[in-house]
C-alpha positions, -999 to 999 in steps of 0.1 A, spaced: 107 441 550 128 436 518 146 403 516 180 390 503 158 371 477 142 400 466 172 419 457 189 388 445 158 384 421 168 417 404 201 413 403 196 377 383 178 395 358 210 416 347 235 390 356 221 357 350 240 329 373 235 305 346 259 325 317 291 321 345 319 301 335 318 263 342 328 257 376 326 294 382 311 295 423 289 324 417 255 333 435 249 327 472 279 321 493 271 326 525 236 333 545 203 334 536 177 342 508 150 347 537 173 374 555 158 405 558 180 435 543 190 463 564 223 478 542 235 462 509 273 470 503 293 464 468 329 455 466 355 437 442 366 413 470 353 400 504 385 404 528 386 406 565 387 444 565 358 444 542 340 426 565 353 448 594 336 477 572 301 461 569 298 454 603 309 489 614 282 502 588 257 478 599 257 461 564 239 429 564 240 417 529 276 423 509 277 420 470 311 412 457 324 407 422 349 380 435 334 350 450 343 348 485 346 308 484 364 299 457 377 267 472 354 248 498 368 253 535 381 222 547 378 228 584 366 259 603 397 266 623 397 304 632 435 303 636 434 306 602 427 342 590 405 332 560 382 309 584 383 336 611 366 359 583 339 334 575 333 330 611 327 369 614 307 371 585 280 342 600 283 359 635 269 392 624 247 375 601 258 389 569 247 374 534 272 374 507 264 369 474 288 367 443 287 381 407 317 368 389 320 357 351 282 365 347 290 398 351 320 395 327 295 379 301 265 399 306 251 429 281 258 456 298 284 440 322 318 443 332 330 438 300 313 467 286 320 488 311 357 481 306 351 488 265 333 520 277 358 529 300 385 523 270 367 546 248 363 517 221 346 522 191 328 494 170 327 472 200 321 436 194 322 403 211 353 386 217 366 351 232 335 328 233 332 304 261 323 267 259 285 285 262 288 304 229 286 338 250 317 361 248 339 367 279 357 398 266 352 428 238 369 439 211 370 472 194 388 501 175 407 530 193 397 566 187 430 566 167 462 544 159 487 551 181 524 529 190 524 503 216 544 525 240 514 551 238 491 526 242 502 516 272 497 551 283 467 553 269 454 523 292 470 537 324 449 573 320 415 555 308 419 531 336 432 556 359 457 532 373 493 543 385 512 516 365 507 492 337 530 466 320 535 467 285 548 432 265 557 441 231 586 432 207 582 465 191 572 502 211 562 516 178 543 490 162 508 508 154 476 498 173 445 502 162 423 471 170 423 458 206 409 429 223 405 427 264 391 402 291 388 416 326 406 404 355 428 373 346 422 363 309 462 355 301 452 320 291 434 331 263 459 353 245 459 333 214 424 344 206 439 380 200 462 363 169 429 343 157 410 381 152 440 396 133 443 423 165 469 448 171 464 442 209 452 425 236 446 435 276 442 416 307 458 415 338 482 389 359 503 380 328 525 353 337 560 356 330 568 328 305 533 336 289 547 373 281 577 359 264 556 339 241 533 370 235 563 387 227 576 362 198 541 360 185 545 395 175 513 405 197 513 437 219 499 433 252 491 453 282 487 442 317 468 468 339 469 445 367 436 428 385 421 452 407 407 475 375 377 453 378 371 474 409 347 494 385 324 465 392 319 480 428 309 514 413 287 504 385 263 476 408 263 504 436 248 528 410 219 499 397 214 491 431 204 528 443 182 531 411 163 500 417 162 508 459 140 536 445 118 520 418 114 489 440 106 508 474 131 480 490 140 508 518 174 494 525 205 515 531 233 514 496 268 516 508 298 510 485 329 499 503 355 525 506 383 497 511 412 488 489 414 451 484 444 456 459 474 436 474 499 452 454 515 487 461 532 506 432 565 520 446 581 544 421 
């Protein structure tokens, strides 16, 4: 039988845990490396409905992008929904393994996938972390366009219903772009340091948006859920590795949307 540790060993080759940003709780979350794997499922987030989906599908190994345990549990009182989810994971002997900033920073990882999705040319590393590894990417758009059109370009390329445009001038010409997957708003000044025309990241804070406008930087916020790209890309790799390594396990893609927001128009 294929064990969790066999699959994790292959994942670690592409997404080494040691390149994760300091303090990021990646890797083994719940479960055992010695557990036999029947089915593995990829997801962006581990939420109660995702765990129920795993149970229903007979999945006993979940690979997620966002860690299930960002903060240590102080108790396991199941009156708390998060704790009840942990209990459900343990009761059903499901192992959870998370690949977060080590996916963002890996070669051919989340940042490169997003650069490809955005159609950027001449892609380079952007925004080095404390370890000297880039958290994002920067590059050139296929053609120069206005800030207003750029926001719609991001929206179309990422397949989302809405995006937030932050700019002092809708007609500002955009050619060079940097981005950080997920929530990278605190790094927005790095785009100024690199003389980029625009920056893309999710979860931009209201007052930070004012500072961005004052600086002359154009920013597009497509939200955080765009990181769902992870579950599709890792699903494809697991399918490929399953055949190459004769793991003989089922490989599933979570069909649950864990986006907490609804776009109303």
